[in-house]
N, C-alpha and C positions, 0 to 999 in steps of 0.2 A: 531552507526550502521554502518556497513563496507558497502564501498562505492559501491561495486557490487551490493549491496540491495536497496541502494538510487537508483542507475542509472536504475535499474529494475523496483522499483518502479514507478519513474517518466515516464518511456517508457511505462509501462501497465495504467497510468492514461492519459497519451497524446492519446493513443491508444483507449481506452473508449470513452474519450472527444471527440476524433474526429468521431468515429463510430454513439455516441448517445445524445451529446449534452453536453452544461455544467453542468446541472443539474443529469447526472448520478451520482447514488451512487454506493459504492462497500464496500467490507470488506477485511481484509488482507489476505483471501484465495484468492482475485483474483488473486494473484500474484505468485500463485503456480500450478501445476498440481493438478489432481483430486486424484493421488495417494500419499502416504506420502513418498518420494523419497530425501527428504532433511530435514529430522528434525531440524536440528540444526539452519538453516536460518530459518525455518518457526519459531520457538520458538524466534528467535529475532526479527522476525517481529510482533508475538503475543506480544510480552514485550513492544516493542516500542509503541503497538497500544493500549493496555490493561491497563497496568502497569505503563507505563510513563506518558501516555497521557489522559489516561481514557475515550477515545472516543467510541462512541456507536458502536454496531454491524456495521451497513451502513453509511458511511459517503460520503459526494460529494468529487468526484475525484479530482476538482479543491481546495479544501482543502486541501487534501491530499499531493497532488502535490506540494502546496505552503509550506506546512511546512516542506517537505523533502527536497525541493529546500533551503530553508532557513536555513536548519543545525539542525532545532529543534529534 
């Protein structure tokens, strides 16, 4: 996963956790606008989330932040 996407995911997770607490869940769509303006990055995130790690549609932001921070 490219570094810019890792940084974006961590920033979004941090923001959601700060707003709603450590139990907040999110999907990979949380990292993108409601329109498909960056399909390559969206597919990169979806591939990491669905194919590589076989995650559920919604996962805890703390779990995703830890996975991305650790380089998984």
